[in-house]
N, C-alpha and C positions, 0 to 999 in steps of 0.2 A: 504494500500500500504506500503510495507516495504521500508526502507531508504537504498539506496545503499551506500557502504562505500566510504569515500573520501580517495584517494590514494596520499600520499606524496612521492616525489622522494627518501626520505631517511628513510621512516617509512614503515616497512613491513606490518603493519596492523593498520588501524585507524577506530574505530567504533563510530557511533553516540550515544551519551548518551541519548538524548531526541529525539525519532523518530518522524519525521514529513514528510508529503509528499514533495518530492523533484522533480523538473522538470527533465526530462531525459537529458536536455541539460547541466545540471550541471555535472562537472567532472574535467578534467584537462585543464588548460589554457596553451597553448603552444605558446611561442613567440620566433620565430627565433632560435629554438633549445633549449630554456630554458623552462623546464616544471614547472609550478607553480600550486599547488592545488588551485581550486577556493575557495575563502573565503566564508564560509557558511553564514555569517552575521546573527548569532542567535544561532544555536545549538552549544553546547560545544562539544569538541572532547576529547575522552579518549586516550591519547598518550601512550598506552601500549598494549602489546600482550603477549600470553603465552611465546613466545620465548624471548621477551625483558624482561619479568618479571624474567625469569630464569637467564638471564645474567646481567640484570641491565643496558644494553647498547642499544642505539638506532642504527638506520641504519648507522650513521656516526661514530659509536664507542664510542659515548659520553653517559653519564648517561641520562636516560629518566625520565619523570615525575614519581613521586611515583604512585604505582598501584591504589590507591584509590583517586587520585587527578584528576581533570579535568581542562584543560586549552584550550584556544582558539588556533587555528592553528597559528603558529608564522610567520605571513606574514605581510609585509608592502608594500604599493604601493602609490606613490606620483606623481602627475603631476603638474609641476610648470611652468607657462607661464607668461613671462613679455615682455616688449618691447625689451629686450636685449637677452633673451634666451627662449627656449622651451625644458623642461627637463621632462623625464619620467623615473622613477626609480621603480624597484621591488626588494625586498629582501626576502629570505626565510632563517630564522635562522637555520632551521633543514634540510638544503640542503646537497648536495654532492660535492660542490665546482665547480659548473658550472658557467662560466662567459660569458656574452654576452654584451660587452660594445662598444658603438660607440659614444664617447663624442665629437668628433671633435678635440680632443687633443690626438694625438697618445701616448705620454709618459704617460698621465694620464690613458689611457686605459690599458697600461702595468701594472700600479700600481693597478688598480681595479682588474686585473687578479690575483694579489698577494692576495688581500683582499679575493676574492672568494676561491682561491686554498688553502690557508693556514688557513683560518677561517672555511672552509667547509660550506660556505654560498653560496646559489645560488643568483647571482647578475646580474640584467639586468639594463643597463643604455643606454638610447638613448637621445641624446641632439643635438640641433643646437643652434648656437648663433653668436654673432658679433665677431667671431675670426679674422675677417679681421682687427679689431682694435688691439686686443690682446686677450689672453686667460683668462684674469682676471674674467670677468663676468660668463663665462661658468664654470670655475673651482669653483668659489664661489657657484653658484646656484646648481651645481651637488652635492656639499658637503652638502648644506642646505637640499636638497631633500633626500639624503642618511640618514642624521641625523633624519629627520622627519619620514622616513620609518622605521628606527630602533626604534624610539619612539613608533610607531604603533605596530610593531612586538612584542616588549617587553611587552606591555599591563601593567598589574599591577605588573609584575616582581616576581610573586609568585614562590618560589622554586628554583630560580636561585642562582648561586654562588655570583653574584654581583661584585666581585673583580676579576681583571685579572692582571697578571704580567708575562712578557716574555722578554727575551733578545735574539735577533737574530743576528748572524754574517753573513757577506757576504764578503769573502776574508779578506781584511785588515780592513773592517768596522765592527763595532758592535754597535747596538742601543738597549737601554732598554726602554720598555714601561710599565707603571703602570696605571691602570684605575679603576674607580669606577662608576658603573651605579647608581649613587646616586640621580639623578634628579637635581643636582646642576652643572651648566656648568662652567668649569674652564679649562684653558689650560696653562701648563708650557712647553715651547718648547725650549730645549737646543741643537739645531742643529747648527753645523758650516759647512755649505756647501761651499766649496772653490770657485766654479765657479758660474757665474751669470746665466748660462743656461746649460741644458742637452739637446742636440739637439736644438729644438726650444722652449723648455719649460723653462719658467722663474722660477728659483729655489726659489724665494721669495714666490711663490704660494703654496709651500708645507705647510708652517706654516699657511697660510691663509686658505687652504683646511681644516686642522684639526680644526682651530678656528671656521669655519663655521659649521662643523659637530658637534662640541661640543655644539655650541649655540642652535641648534635645538633638539639634542638628550638628552640634560641634563646630560652630562657625565663629570666627572672629569678625566682629561687626563694629564699625565706627560710623556714627551719624553726626553730622555737623550742620547746623543751620547757619547759612551765610546771610540771609535777609528774610524779612517777612514780619507782618503784623496782623495778618488775618489767620485765625486758628485753622480754619478749614483748608486754606491754601498751604499752610505749613505742613499739615499732616499728609495731605494728598501728594505734595511734592516729595515727601519722605518715602511714601510707598512707591511712587513712580521711580525715584532714584534707586530704591532698593531692588525693584523688579529688574531694571536695566543692568544694575551691577551683578545681580544673581544670574541673569541670562548670560552675561559676559563670562562669568566664572565657570558656569556649567557647560559652555560650548567647548567644542574640541579644538585643540591646538594641533594642526596637521603636521607640524614639524616634530612633534613629540612622538609620533608613530605608536601611540597606544601605551606609552610608559607612564608611570606614576610621577606627577610633578612634584617630586621631593628628593632632596639629596640623600635622605634616609632610606628612600625606596618604599616608604609606607606613609599613607595618610589614613588615620584611623581615629574614630570617635573615642576609643578606649586607650 
């Protein structure tokens, strides 16, 4: 029996390296409009095609893995259930910018849309929680789950750029983000948000969101506000800059030929 190809939303062709019988039910997992390739749990996938090899670009316009390298499909999925929240997160690092977020926190949904759109990640977040108390637990647990999903999706981090740096303006606001997918969690957050709330969202939760994401993803993250006096603009510029820096860091460096971007030879959360 031949192995059918797995189709990613952003990859024009993905072929199995080690052929094995695959149930007909395997294919694409579609959740409320967001299509995710079903993780094969075993076979490696060659993320290249004749068209990609010719251009060196993937379906989202970013560099693809070197022609002779094999990497697992870069997907992460986390279900986190506590007495306070019930969170389900999926992320596809090689997506097309599709967002489907229902966090129970409208302003956070708007920010997660920025993460997907500007990072060109497919992001699915469904969460319920004790928002009748406040948004703290849901905000934290969603960020913890996203960080864990990123950790899964990155795998051994072979061939990636590792570092990302982007400055995003939004009208009078400008925010710079520098990050390193080093496996070492650290956050330096230099935001001066002038109001306590944007709508119903407590602006203290912005830093707490990124601290939680950093803790589970093993990311070094520096956020610096360069300008701004509108709270909404400052926060949105932060998420946009973070999305672009993360996209840069997770994309492939063709000159690295699939090697781990570390002089130690290892990039690990542990």
